[in-house]
Each structure stands twice: as C-alpha cells, then as structure tokens.
C-alpha positions as a Markdown table, in Angstrom:
| # | Residue | x | y | z |
|---|---|---|---|---|
| 1 | Met | -42.0 | 66.9 | 5.5 |
| 2 | Arg | -40.3 | 66.4 | 2.0 |
| 3 | Ser | -36.5 | 65.6 | 4.0 |
| 4 | Leu | -38.5 | 62.8 | 5.9 |
| 5 | Leu | -39.7 | 61.3 | 2.8 |
| 6 | Leu | -36.1 | 61.9 | 0.9 |
| 7 | Val | -34.8 | 59.9 | 4.0 |
| 8 | Val | -37.3 | 56.8 | 3.7 |
| 9 | Leu | -37.0 | 56.5 | -0.5 |
| 10 | Leu | -33.1 | 56.5 | 0.3 |
| 11 | Ala | -33.0 | 54.1 | 2.8 |
| 12 | Pro | -33.1 | 50.6 | 1.2 |
| 13 | Ala | -30.3 | 52.1 | -1.3 |
| 14 | Leu | -28.5 | 53.7 | 1.3 |
| 15 | Gly | -28.5 | 50.1 | 3.1 |
| 16 | Leu | -27.7 | 48.4 | 0.0 |
| 17 | Ala | -24.4 | 50.4 | -0.5 |
| 18 | Ala | -23.4 | 50.1 | 3.0 |
| 19 | Lys | -22.6 | 46.4 | 2.9 |
| 20 | Pro | -18.9 | 45.4 | 2.1 |
| 21 | Lys | -18.1 | 44.0 | -1.3 |
| 22 | Val | -16.5 | 40.3 | -1.7 |
| 23 | Val | -15.7 | 39.0 | -5.0 |
| 24 | Leu | -17.0 | 35.7 | -6.0 |
| 25 | Asp | -14.8 | 33.2 | -8.0 |
| 26 | Ala | -16.4 | 29.6 | -8.2 |
| 27 | Pro | -18.0 | 27.2 | -10.8 |
| 28 | Lys | -21.4 | 26.6 | -11.5 |
| 29 | Gln | -21.3 | 23.6 | -9.2 |
| 30 | Ile | -20.6 | 25.2 | -6.0 |
| 31 | Gly | -21.2 | 29.4 | -6.8 |
| 32 | Pro | -24.9 | 29.2 | -6.3 |
| 33 | Ala | -24.4 | 28.1 | -2.7 |
| 34 | Ile | -21.7 | 30.6 | -1.9 |
| 35 | Glu | -23.5 | 33.1 | -3.0 |
| 36 | Lys | -26.6 | 32.4 | -1.3 |
| 37 | Ala | -24.4 | 32.2 | 2.1 |
| 38 | Leu | -23.0 | 35.7 | 1.3 |
| 39 | Lys | -26.0 | 37.9 | -0.1 |
| 40 | Ala | -27.4 | 38.8 | 3.3 |
| 41 | Lys | -24.4 | 40.6 | 4.6 |
| 42 | Tyr | -22.0 | 41.6 | 1.6 |
| 43 | Ala | -22.6 | 42.8 | -1.9 |
| 44 | Ile | -21.0 | 40.3 | -4.6 |
| 45 | Ser | -19.1 | 41.2 | -7.8 |
| 46 | Lys | -18.2 | 38.0 | -9.7 |
| 47 | Ala | -14.8 | 37.4 | -11.5 |
| 48 | Ser | -12.6 | 34.8 | -12.8 |
| 49 | Leu | -8.9 | 34.4 | -11.7 |
| 50 | Ser | -5.9 | 32.3 | -12.1 |
| 51 | Ser | -6.1 | 28.5 | -10.8 |
| 52 | Glu | -3.8 | 29.8 | -7.9 |
| 53 | Pro | -4.0 | 33.7 | -7.6 |
| 54 | Thr | -1.2 | 35.6 | -6.5 |
| 55 | Gly | -1.3 | 38.4 | -4.2 |
| 56 | Gly | -1.1 | 41.3 | -7.1 |
| 57 | Asp | -4.4 | 39.3 | -8.7 |
| 58 | Val | -6.4 | 39.3 | -5.7 |
| 59 | Lys | -5.8 | 43.0 | -5.1 |
| 60 | Ala | -6.6 | 44.0 | -8.3 |
| 61 | Ala | -9.6 | 42.0 | -8.3 |
| 62 | Cys | -10.5 | 43.9 | -5.4 |
| 63 | Arg | -9.7 | 47.1 | -6.8 |
| 64 | Ala | -11.8 | 46.8 | -9.9 |
| 65 | Ala | -14.8 | 45.5 | -7.5 |
| 66 | Gly | -14.7 | 49.1 | -6.1 |
| 67 | Gly | -13.0 | 47.9 | -2.9 |
| 68 | Ala | -14.0 | 44.7 | -2.0 |
| 69 | Ile | -12.8 | 43.4 | 1.0 |
| 70 | Ala | -12.1 | 39.8 | 0.1 |
| 71 | Val | -12.0 | 37.2 | -2.9 |
| 72 | Val | -13.9 | 33.9 | -2.2 |
| 73 | Thr | -12.7 | 31.3 | -4.5 |
| 74 | Ala | -13.5 | 27.5 | -5.1 |
| 75 | Arg | -11.6 | 25.1 | -6.7 |
| 76 | Gln | -12.4 | 21.5 | -7.5 |
| 77 | Gly | -9.8 | 19.0 | -6.1 |
| 78 | Gly | -10.0 | 15.1 | -6.3 |
| 79 | Gly | -13.3 | 13.5 | -7.2 |
| 80 | Asp | -16.7 | 15.5 | -6.3 |
| 81 | Leu | -14.4 | 17.8 | -3.5 |
| 82 | Phe | -14.3 | 21.6 | -3.8 |
| 83 | Thr | -11.7 | 23.6 | -1.9 |
| 84 | Val | -12.9 | 27.2 | -0.9 |
| 85 | Met | -10.8 | 29.9 | 0.1 |
| 86 | Val | -11.1 | 33.2 | 1.6 |
| 87 | Leu | -8.4 | 35.4 | 0.5 |
| 88 | Asn | -7.7 | 38.8 | 1.9 |
| 89 | Gly | -8.3 | 41.9 | -0.7 |
| 90 | Ala | -5.3 | 44.1 | 1.1 |
| 91 | Asp | -2.7 | 41.3 | 0.8 |
| 92 | Gly | -4.1 | 38.2 | -0.9 |
| 93 | Ala | -3.4 | 36.1 | 2.4 |
| 94 | Pro | -5.9 | 33.4 | 3.4 |
| 95 | Leu | -8.3 | 33.8 | 5.8 |
| 96 | Ala | -10.1 | 30.4 | 6.0 |
| 97 | Thr | -10.2 | 27.3 | 4.2 |
| 98 | Phe | -13.1 | 24.5 | 3.8 |
| 99 | Arg | -13.8 | 21.6 | 1.7 |
| 100 | Val | -17.6 | 21.1 | 0.3 |
| 101 | Lys | -18.6 | 17.3 | -1.5 |
| 102 | Gly | -20.4 | 18.8 | -4.9 |
| 103 | Gly | -21.9 | 16.8 | -7.7 |
| 104 | Lys | -23.2 | 16.7 | -11.1 |
| 105 | Lys | -25.8 | 18.7 | -9.7 |
| 106 | Pro | -25.1 | 21.9 | -7.7 |
| 107 | Val | -24.8 | 22.3 | -4.2 |
| 108 | Lys | -27.9 | 24.0 | -2.8 |
| 109 | Ala | -26.5 | 25.4 | 0.1 |
| 110 | Leu | -23.7 | 25.3 | 2.2 |
| 111 | Pro | -23.3 | 23.1 | 5.7 |
| 112 | Lys | -23.6 | 25.4 | 8.7 |
| 113 | Pro | -20.0 | 24.7 | 9.7 |
| 114 | Asn | -19.1 | 25.8 | 6.2 |
| 115 | Val | -21.1 | 29.0 | 6.3 |
| 116 | Lys | -19.5 | 29.8 | 10.0 |
| 117 | Ala | -16.2 | 29.8 | 9.0 |
| 118 | Leu | -16.9 | 31.7 | 5.8 |
| 119 | Met | -18.0 | 34.3 | 7.7 |
| 120 | Glu | -15.5 | 34.3 | 10.6 |
| 121 | Gly | -12.9 | 34.8 | 7.5 |
| 122 | Leu | -14.4 | 37.6 | 6.1 |
| 123 | Gly | -14.9 | 39.2 | 9.2 |
| 124 | Asp | -10.7 | 39.6 | 9.3 |
| 125 | Ala | -10.8 | 40.6 | 5.8 |
| 126 | Lys | -9.8 | 44.2 | 4.6 |
| 127 | Ala | -10.2 | 45.9 | 1.4 |
| 128 | Pro | -6.8 | 47.2 | -0.5 |
| 129 | Gly | -5.0 | 49.9 | 0.9 |
| 130 | Lys | -7.2 | 50.2 | 4.3 |
| 131 | Glu | -4.7 | 48.1 | 6.1 |
| 132 | Lys | -1.7 | 50.7 | 5.2 |
| 133 | Lys | -3.9 | 53.4 | 6.1 |
| 134 | Glu | -4.2 | 51.6 | 9.5 |
| 135 | Glu | -0.6 | 51.0 | 9.9 |
| 136 | Asp | 0.6 | 54.2 | 8.9 |
| 137 | Pro | -1.4 | 56.9 | 10.3 |
| 138 | Lys | -1.4 | 60.5 | 8.6 |
| 139 | Pro | -0.5 | 63.2 | 11.1 |
| 140 | Pro | -4.0 | 65.4 | 11.9 |
| 141 | Pro | -3.9 | 68.6 | 9.3 |
| 142 | Glu | -4.3 | 70.8 | 12.8 |
| 143 | Glu | -1.2 | 69.3 | 14.2 |
| 144 | Ala | 1.6 | 71.6 | 13.4 |
| 145 | Lys | 5.2 | 70.1 | 13.2 |
| 146 | Pro | 7.1 | 70.5 | 16.4 |
| 147 | Pro | 10.3 | 72.9 | 15.9 |
| 148 | Pro | 13.6 | 71.1 | 15.3 |
| 149 | Glu | 14.7 | 72.0 | 18.8 |
| 150 | Glu | 12.0 | 71.2 | 20.6 |
| 151 | Lys | 12.0 | 67.6 | 18.6 |
| 152 | Lys | 12.3 | 64.8 | 21.6 |
| 153 | Asp | 13.7 | 61.1 | 20.7 |
| 154 | Pro | 10.9 | 58.6 | 20.9 |
| 155 | Pro | 10.8 | 56.5 | 24.0 |
| 156 | Pro | 12.7 | 53.0 | 24.2 |
| 157 | Glu | 9.5 | 51.3 | 24.6 |
| 158 | Glu | 8.1 | 52.4 | 21.2 |
| 159 | Lys | 10.7 | 50.7 | 19.2 |
| 160 | Pro | 9.5 | 47.2 | 19.5 |
| 161 | Ala | 6.3 | 48.6 | 18.1 |
| 162 | Val | 8.2 | 49.5 | 15.0 |
| 163 | Ala | 9.6 | 46.2 | 14.7 |
| 164 | Glu | 6.0 | 44.7 | 14.9 |
| 165 | Lys | 5.1 | 46.7 | 12.1 |
| 166 | Lys | 7.8 | 45.9 | 10.0 |
| 167 | Thr | 7.0 | 42.2 | 10.6 |
| 168 | Glu | 3.5 | 42.7 | 9.6 |
| 169 | Arg | 4.5 | 44.0 | 6.5 |
| 170 | Ala | 6.9 | 41.3 | 5.9 |
| 171 | Lys | 3.8 | 39.3 | 5.0 |
| 172 | Pro | 4.6 | 37.2 | 1.6 |
| 173 | Thr | 2.4 | 38.6 | -1.3 |
| 174 | Glu | 1.7 | 34.8 | -2.4 |
| 175 | Pro | -0.6 | 32.7 | -0.5 |
| 176 | Pro | 0.3 | 29.7 | 0.3 |
| 177 | Pro | -0.8 | 26.7 | -2.3 |
| 178 | Pro | -4.1 | 25.0 | -0.9 |
| 179 | Pro | -3.6 | 21.7 | 1.4 |
| 180 | Lys | -2.6 | 18.4 | -0.7 |
| 181 | Glu | -5.9 | 16.5 | -0.8 |
| 182 | Glu | -5.6 | 13.2 | 0.6 |
| 183 | Val | -7.7 | 10.3 | -0.5 |
| 184 | Arg | -8.1 | 7.6 | 1.8 |
| 185 | Arg | -9.6 | 4.0 | 1.0 |
| 186 | Asp | -11.2 | 1.4 | 3.3 |
| 187 | Glu | -9.3 | -2.2 | 2.8 |
| 188 | Asp | -12.5 | -3.5 | 1.0 |
| 189 | Glu | -11.9 | -1.0 | -1.8 |
| 190 | Arg | -8.1 | -2.2 | -2.8 |
| 191 | Pro | -8.3 | -3.6 | -6.6 |
| 192 | Ala | -9.2 | -6.8 | -7.0 |
| 193 | Ala | -6.0 | -7.8 | -8.8 |
| 194 | Lys | -4.1 | -7.1 | -5.3 |
| 195 | Gln | -6.4 | -9.5 | -3.3 |
| 196 | Asp | -5.8 | -12.9 | -3.0 |
| 197 | Lys | -8.1 | -15.1 | -5.7 |
| 198 | Pro | -8.9 | -18.4 | -4.9 |
| 199 | Met | -7.7 | -21.1 | -7.1 |
| 200 | Ala | -10.3 | -22.2 | -9.9 |
| 201 | Leu | -8.3 | -24.8 | -11.9 |
| 202 | Arg | -5.4 | -26.9 | -11.4 |
| 203 | Leu | -4.5 | -29.5 | -14.4 |
| 204 | Gly | -1.5 | -31.3 | -14.3 |
| 205 | Val | 0.5 | -33.8 | -15.6 |
| 206 | Gly | 3.6 | -36.2 | -14.1 |
| 207 | Leu | 5.6 | -38.9 | -13.5 |
| 208 | Arg | 5.3 | -41.8 | -11.2 |
| 209 | Leu | 7.5 | -44.8 | -10.1 |
| 210 | Phe | 6.1 | -47.6 | -7.8 |
| 211 | Asn | 6.9 | -51.2 | -6.7 |
| 212 | Arg | 4.2 | -53.5 | -5.7 |
| 213 | Arg | 4.4 | -56.5 | -3.7 |
| 214 | Phe | 1.8 | -59.0 | -2.9 |
| 215 | Gly | 1.5 | -62.0 | -0.7 |
| 216 | Tyr | -0.5 | -64.7 | 1.8 |
| 217 | Arg | -0.3 | -65.0 | 5.2 |
| 218 | Asp | -0.8 | -68.2 | 6.8 |
| 219 | Asp | -0.6 | -70.3 | 3.8 |
| 220 | Leu | -1.3 | -73.6 | 5.2 |
| 221 | Phe | 0.3 | -75.9 | 2.3 |
| 222 | Asp | 2.4 | -73.8 | 0.7 |
| 223 | Ala | 0.7 | -73.7 | -2.3 |
| 224 | Leu | -0.1 | -70.0 | -3.3 |
| 225 | Ser | 2.1 | -67.7 | -5.3 |
| 226 | Thr | 3.7 | -64.6 | -4.2 |
| 227 | Tyr | 4.4 | -61.7 | -6.4 |
| 228 | Tyr | 6.8 | -58.8 | -6.7 |
| 229 | Leu | 7.5 | -55.7 | -8.7 |
| 230 | Pro | 10.7 | -53.8 | -8.0 |
| 231 | Leu | 10.0 | -51.0 | -10.3 |
| 232 | Gly | 7.6 | -49.6 | -12.7 |
| 233 | Pro | 6.9 | -46.2 | -14.4 |
| 234 | Ala | 3.5 | -44.7 | -15.3 |
| 235 | Ile | 2.5 | -41.4 | -16.7 |
| 236 | Gly | -0.4 | -39.5 | -15.2 |
| 237 | Ala | -2.7 | -36.2 | -14.8 |
| 238 | Asp | -4.5 | -34.3 | -12.2 |
| 239 | Leu | -7.5 | -32.4 | -12.2 |
| 240 | Glu | -8.6 | -30.1 | -9.6 |
| 241 | Leu | -11.9 | -27.8 | -10.5 |
| 242 | Tyr | -13.9 | -25.0 | -8.4 |
| 243 | Pro | -16.3 | -23.8 | -10.9 |
| 244 | Ala | -17.3 | -21.1 | -8.5 |
| 245 | Ala | -14.3 | -19.3 | -7.9 |
| 246 | Phe | -14.5 | -17.9 | -11.3 |
| 247 | Leu | -17.2 | -15.7 | -10.2 |
| 248 | Thr | -16.5 | -15.3 | -6.6 |
| 249 | Ser | -14.4 | -15.0 | -3.7 |
| 250 | Gly | -16.6 | -16.3 | -1.3 |
| 251 | Phe | -17.2 | -19.3 | 0.4 |
| 252 | Ala | -18.8 | -20.9 | -2.3 |
| 253 | Ala | -15.3 | -20.8 | -4.4 |
| 254 | Asn | -14.0 | -23.4 | -2.4 |
| 255 | Phe | -16.2 | -26.4 | -3.4 |
| 256 | Gly | -15.2 | -28.5 | -6.4 |
| 257 | Leu | -14.6 | -31.6 | -8.0 |
| 258 | Tyr | -11.1 | -33.9 | -8.4 |
| 259 | Gly | -9.9 | -36.4 | -10.9 |
| 260 | Ala | -7.1 | -38.1 | -10.7 |
| 261 | Phe | -5.4 | -41.1 | -13.4 |
| 262 | Asp | -2.2 | -43.0 | -13.9 |
| 263 | Tyr | -1.3 | -46.0 | -16.3 |
| 264 | Ala | 1.9 | -47.7 | -16.4 |
| 265 | Val | 4.3 | -48.0 | -19.2 |
| 266 | Gly | 6.7 | -50.6 | -20.0 |
| 267 | Ile | 6.0 | -53.1 | -17.0 |
| 268 | Ala | 5.7 | -57.1 | -17.7 |
| 269 | Ser | 5.5 | -60.2 | -15.3 |
| 270 | Arg | 8.3 | -63.3 | -15.1 |
| 271 | Ala | 7.8 | -66.2 | -13.6 |
| 272 | Glu | 10.5 | -68.0 | -12.1 |
| 273 | Asp | 11.3 | -70.1 | -15.6 |
| 274 | Gly | 11.7 | -67.0 | -17.5 |
| 275 | Thr | 8.0 | -66.7 | -18.7 |
| 276 | Arg | 6.8 | -63.4 | -19.2 |
| 277 | Tyr | 3.4 | -62.3 | -19.0 |
| 278 | Gly | 1.3 | -58.8 | -20.1 |
| 279 | Thr | 0.9 | -56.7 | -17.4 |
| 280 | Thr | -1.6 | -53.8 | -16.8 |
| 281 | Ala | -1.9 | -51.3 | -14.1 |
| 282 | Ile | -4.0 | -48.3 | -13.8 |
| 283 | Asn | -5.4 | -45.8 | -11.1 |
| 284 | Leu | -8.2 | -44.1 | -10.9 |
| 285 | Lys | -9.4 | -41.4 | -8.7 |
| 286 | Thr | -12.8 | -38.8 | -8.8 |
| 287 | Gly | -14.7 | -37.3 | -6.1 |
| 288 | Leu | -16.2 | -33.8 | -4.6 |
| 289 | Ile | -13.8 | -31.7 | -2.5 |
| 290 | Ile | -14.1 | -29.0 | 0.0 |
| 291 | Arg | -11.2 | -26.4 | 0.5 |
| 292 | Ile | -11.4 | -24.6 | 3.9 |
| 293 | Pro | -8.5 | -22.1 | 4.4 |
| 294 | Ile | -7.3 | -21.2 | 7.7 |
| 295 | Ser | -4.6 | -18.6 | 8.1 |
| 296 | Ile | -1.3 | -20.4 | 6.6 |
| 297 | Leu | -3.4 | -23.9 | 7.0 |
| 298 | Thr | -5.7 | -25.5 | 4.1 |
| 299 | Ile | -7.7 | -28.4 | 4.8 |
| 300 | Gln | -9.4 | -30.5 | 2.4 |
| 301 | Pro | -11.8 | -33.2 | 2.9 |
| 302 | Ser | -13.0 | -34.9 | 0.1 |
| 303 | Phe | -15.4 | -38.1 | -0.7 |
| 304 | Gly | -15.3 | -39.9 | -3.8 |
| 305 | Phe | -14.4 | -43.2 | -5.9 |
| 306 | Ser | -11.6 | -44.9 | -6.7 |
| 307 | Arg | -10.4 | -48.3 | -9.2 |
| 308 | Gln | -7.2 | -49.9 | -9.1 |
| 309 | Val | -6.6 | -52.9 | -11.8 |
| 310 | Tyr | -3.3 | -54.8 | -11.9 |
| 311 | Ser | -4.1 | -58.0 | -14.0 |
| 312 | Ile | -1.9 | -59.9 | -15.6 |
| 313 | Ser | -2.3 | -61.9 | -19.0 |
| 314 | Ser | -0.6 | -64.6 | -21.2 |
| 315 | Ser | -1.0 | -64.9 | -24.9 |
| 316 | Thr | -1.3 | -68.7 | -24.5 |
| 317 | Gly | -3.7 | -69.0 | -22.3 |
| 318 | Val | -2.0 | -70.4 | -19.5 |
| 319 | Lys | -1.6 | -67.6 | -16.4 |
| 320 | Pro | 0.3 | -68.2 | -13.1 |
| 321 | Asn | -1.0 | -68.6 | -10.2 |
| 322 | Ile | -1.5 | -64.6 | -9.2 |
| 323 | Pro | -4.9 | -63.5 | -9.1 |
| 324 | Ser | -5.5 | -60.1 | -11.3 |
| 325 | Val | -7.3 | -57.6 | -8.9 |
| 326 | Gly | -9.5 | -55.0 | -9.9 |
| 327 | Tyr | -10.1 | -52.7 | -6.5 |
| 328 | Asn | -13.1 | -50.6 | -6.4 |
| 329 | Ala | -13.6 | -48.7 | -3.3 |
| 330 | Leu | -15.5 | -45.9 | -1.7 |
| 331 | Arg | -12.7 | -43.3 | -1.1 |
| 332 | Pro | -13.5 | -40.8 | 2.0 |
| 333 | Ala | -10.3 | -38.6 | 2.6 |
| 334 | Leu | -8.8 | -35.6 | 4.6 |
| 335 | Asp | -5.5 | -33.5 | 2.9 |
| 336 | Leu | -3.7 | -30.5 | 4.4 |
| 337 | Arg | -1.4 | -28.0 | 3.3 |
| 338 | Val | 0.9 | -25.6 | 4.9 |
| 339 | Lys | 2.5 | -22.8 | 3.8 |
| 340 | Ile | 6.2 | -22.7 | 5.2 |
| 341 | Ile | 7.7 | -19.7 | 3.4 |
| 342 | Gly | 7.2 | -18.0 | 0.6 |
| 343 | Pro | 5.8 | -20.1 | -2.8 |
| 344 | Val | 7.0 | -23.4 | -0.9 |
| 345 | Ser | 4.1 | -25.6 | 1.0 |
| 346 | Phe | 3.8 | -29.1 | 2.9 |
| 347 | Thr | 1.2 | -31.4 | 2.0 |
| 348 | Ile | -0.2 | -34.5 | 3.8 |
| 349 | Gly | -2.9 | -36.9 | 3.3 |
| 350 | Ala | -4.7 | -39.9 | 3.6 |
| 351 | Ala | -8.0 | -42.2 | 2.6 |
| 352 | Tyr | -9.9 | -45.2 | 3.8 |
| 353 | Leu | -10.7 | -47.3 | 0.9 |
| 354 | Ala | -14.1 | -49.1 | 1.4 |
| 355 | Val | -13.3 | -51.7 | -1.0 |
| 356 | Leu | -16.4 | -52.9 | -2.9 |
| 357 | Gln | -15.0 | -55.2 | -5.4 |
| 358 | Thr | -11.4 | -57.2 | -5.6 |
| 359 | Gly | -11.5 | -59.5 | -9.0 |
| 360 | Glu | -10.4 | -62.5 | -9.2 |
| 361 | Ile | -8.9 | -62.9 | -5.7 |
| 362 | Gly | -12.5 | -62.9 | -4.7 |
| 363 | Ala | -13.0 | -66.3 | -7.1 |
| 364 | Phe | -9.8 | -67.7 | -5.0 |
| 365 | Phe | -11.7 | -67.2 | -1.9 |
| 366 | Pro | -15.3 | -66.5 | -2.2 |
| 367 | Gln | -15.5 | -65.4 | 1.8 |
| 368 | Ser | -12.7 | -63.0 | 1.7 |
| 369 | Lys | -13.2 | -59.4 | 2.9 |
| 370 | Ala | -11.0 | -56.5 | 1.8 |
| 371 | Ala | -9.9 | -52.6 | 3.3 |
| 372 | Gly | -7.6 | -50.2 | 1.9 |
| 373 | Leu | -5.3 | -47.3 | 2.9 |
| 374 | Asp | -3.5 | -44.9 | 1.0 |
| 375 | Ala | -1.2 | -41.9 | 2.0 |
| 376 | Asn | 1.0 | -39.1 | 1.0 |
| 377 | Ala | 3.0 | -36.4 | 2.0 |
| 378 | Gly | 5.3 | -34.2 | -0.1 |
| 379 | Phe | 6.0 | -30.6 | -1.4 |
| 380 | Ala | 4.8 | -28.1 | -3.5 |
| 381 | Val | 6.2 | -25.1 | -4.7 |
| 382 | Gly | 4.8 | -22.1 | -6.7 |
| 383 | Leu | 6.2 | -21.0 | -10.1 |
| 384 | Phe | 5.9 | -17.9 | -11.7 |
| 385 | Asp | 2.2 | -17.1 | -11.6 |
| 386 | Arg | 0.3 | -19.9 | -13.2 |
| 387 | Leu | 2.5 | -22.7 | -12.7 |
| 388 | Glu | 3.0 | -25.5 | -9.7 |
| 389 | Leu | 5.5 | -28.1 | -9.3 |
| 390 | Arg | 4.8 | -31.2 | -6.6 |
| 391 | Ala | 6.8 | -33.8 | -5.6 |
| 392 | Arg | 5.9 | -36.8 | -2.9 |
| 393 | Phe | 6.0 | -39.9 | -1.4 |
| 394 | Glu | 3.1 | -42.3 | -1.8 |
| 395 | Tyr | 1.8 | -45.7 | 0.2 |
| 396 | Leu | -1.2 | -47.8 | -0.8 |
| 397 | Arg | -2.2 | -50.9 | 0.9 |
| 398 | Tyr | -4.9 | -53.4 | 0.9 |
| 399 | Trp | -5.5 | -56.1 | 3.4 |
| 400 | Phe | -7.8 | -59.0 | 3.3 |
| 401 | Thr | -9.3 | -61.5 | 5.4 |
| 402 | Leu | -10.0 | -64.7 | 3.5 |
| 403 | Asn | -12.0 | -66.6 | 5.6 |
| 404 | Pro | -11.7 | -69.9 | 3.9 |
| 405 | Glu | -13.8 | -73.0 | 4.8 |
| 406 | Pro | -13.5 | -76.7 | 4.9 |
| 407 | Gly | -13.0 | -77.9 | 1.2 |
| 408 | Asp | -11.9 | -75.0 | -0.3 |
| 409 | Met | -9.1 | -75.4 | -2.8 |
| 410 | Asn | -7.1 | -72.7 | -1.2 |
| 411 | Val | -6.4 | -72.0 | 2.4 |
| 412 | Ala | -5.0 | -69.1 | 4.0 |
| 413 | Gly | -5.4 | -66.7 | 6.7 |
| 414 | Gly | -5.0 | -63.3 | 5.1 |
| 415 | Ala | -3.2 | -61.4 | 2.0 |
| 416 | Leu | -1.7 | -58.0 | 1.8 |
| 417 | Asp | -1.2 | -56.2 | -1.4 |
| 418 | His | 1.2 | -53.0 | -0.8 |
| 419 | Phe | 1.9 | -50.1 | -3.5 |
| 420 | Val | 5.1 | -47.8 | -2.9 |
| 421 | Gly | 6.5 | -44.9 | -4.6 |
| 422 | Gly | 6.7 | -41.2 | -5.5 |
| 423 | Ser | 5.4 | -39.0 | -8.0 |
| 424 | Val | 6.2 | -35.8 | -9.6 |
| 425 | Asn | 3.9 | -33.4 | -11.2 |
| 426 | Ile | 3.7 | -29.6 | -12.8 |
| 427 | Ala | 0.5 | -28.4 | -13.2 |
| 428 | Phe | -1.2 | -25.3 | -15.0 |
| 429 | Thr | -3.3 | -23.4 | -12.3 |
| 430 | Leu | -5.7 | -20.5 | -12.9 |
C-alpha cells in the first residue's frame, strides 16, 4: 500500500522530468506565443544567444540547460516580421524555419501551420552527444574481443556504411544564415516622387512676329482702301492654371483656366503719300480648359472669350479710309498634344470665333456679319525639370458678309482680315 501511494505522489514529477528540454531565445513580442506552443510537450529553459549563434553556441546552451535537444530562436527582420528557427542541439543545424508577423503588442498564439512546423522540427532534434553515441556505439561489455588470429576482414558491403557515417560527420558546425527577406511593394505604394505628377501651372513669356492683310471683295466703286503690314513684332505672356493639381493627381487635376496676352511694339501705318499713323495691336484670350490624357495623346477642349484690337490713329484728326477693328468673340477651341520622343511633343489646335463685335467696320457696313477662325501648330520641348520651350506657326482669319443696301455710302460684297505669324515662348512649369 505504501509503495502504491508513493508512485501516485511521484507520477507528476516523473512525467515532468520525462519531457524533453528545449532552450528558448526569443524577444517579448513573440516569446510568450512560442512558449505557449511548446509547454505541453517540452520543458522550457530560457537563454540569450548571439544574433547568429554558431553550432558551438547551440551545443553549449543545450548542455547548460541539462541536455536540451534544441534551441528555438526568434529574430526580428524587416518591419514586423520575426524569423523563428529550430536549431539541432547535437550540431546546431537548422531543422525548421518560418516567419511570424508581430507588432507593438505581444503575439497571443502562433498560427496552426507554424505550430506544426515547430513540432516537426523538434521531432528530429537530438541533445549534444547523443547523435555521436548512436553513430559510434560501443561494443557491449559482455562481448569479448576476438583473438587476432580469428579477426576477419569486414565484408565489402559494410564499407559504404562507413563512408555514409563519415559523410554525416562532415556536417558544418555553423548554421546557415537566415534567408534574406524579400519585401514586396504594390505599384500603388511607389514613392510619390516617382509617379507622374500632372502639371499644375504653366507661366510663359515670348516673342511673336506677325503680318496683317485686310481687303474687300466685290468693291464695285473701287472706293475702299486695303491694308498691309509686312511684319510686326509683339511681346506676350500666357498662363495655364490647374488648381486641383496642387492637391490631387485624380481627374479633378485636369480642370483649369487659361489666358494669353500679346502687345505689338514698334509698328506704324503709312499711307501712299508717306504719312505715318500711330498703330496699336492687342490680343487677349481667356477661358476654361479641360485636359484629357490618353497614353501619349493629350486632348484639351476649351471655351472662352477673345478680344483683338487693331486700331489706326492720327495726331491731326484725319484718318485714312481704313476701319479700326475691335473683335470681341466667343471662342470654343480644341488643342491636341502628342509626345514624339523623350521631352519633345507636337502640338496642334484650332478655334472658332463667334464674333460679337467688330469695331468701326460695323459703322462702315451696319448690316455686316462676321466670324473667325484661328489655328496653330508647332513643337514643345521640356528643358530640365521646370522649363518648357514652345515654337509654333499661327494663322488667324476673319471673314465678313457686308450686306450693303441701296443708298449706303460704302458698297462691297465682303471683306477678309488675315493675320499670319509665328511665336517662340519659354515657360516655367510646376
């Protein structure tokens, strides 16, 4: 009866002593979860090893723990990932490796696939010295060593077994380094600086050269004067502004405003008798614009207002028989931009001018009606990061139906007003 009672009291202690020992070296973020997975089958001893323990370090830690079969380490890699390794106590070789995602708070429990990998690795683990004993068993004490004359040569088939043992003993004492961590990023996680950012602002200045030709059609009495300007210079500026592009790269960044202005300098009109007259030429355009990028093509429809003034004045109060014009018009337009190669693009555009007011020509011909067209084509080249150079050909034409009536002082069927030129413009972009 006493023997039975003693066995019952010592059973828990014997069961605990029968558990294999494992050395755990893990930080607080992942250590409790690993300990929770191990404690049901293994006795745990904690230790602190180097960041990359050698085979000798593993053996020493297992011996210090009283014959532990393995060392389980956890090392933090990139971000919140921890690499867990099971190192064999006999030689320090890795038996299992997996990764666990941690965080600021400790991990409560390992996922089931990780627990399975942990247990499978520990199933092959052996304490220091045991593997050597299994490989080189000592002869039983009761067996006597045979006399020299009775010693037989080992059969040929046993030699490969010896070679296999030598091969097993040639295992490296240094465990391989943990696999290099590969961090993948989606395309949406690229740094914003590498993404194409839509232009938010373009502010340019430039020089324009143009000529003008004005004349009548069906001038029955040959009483109306024509006008011709061979070449005139003008300075100008233009602006494109997309306010939402400062805040977003979405489609809202493609709605904007535009404006352009140029003023002729150093021009004058001269009559056939040599009399010179002061001349003023001004162009103004403004409106709303939408930018629609499609691969290498950008479509830019716009709607706005234009005003063009070409007036002739005299200090004596006597003017030639040439009307000063002041065209006010609504201006729907469409511009296209195509990337050719690198920073070089081809541009082309056209606009219809619904003329609302014509100036003095309306006094010459009260029943007249007018409309207009302007067009341009050229090239744009990006310079460095914030500059752009544009060069383009420009054409502008107004046509009139004069509708004279009997008794009118001036009689003609129609009139044409042509402006042809080109411009070079350099701009700051943002």
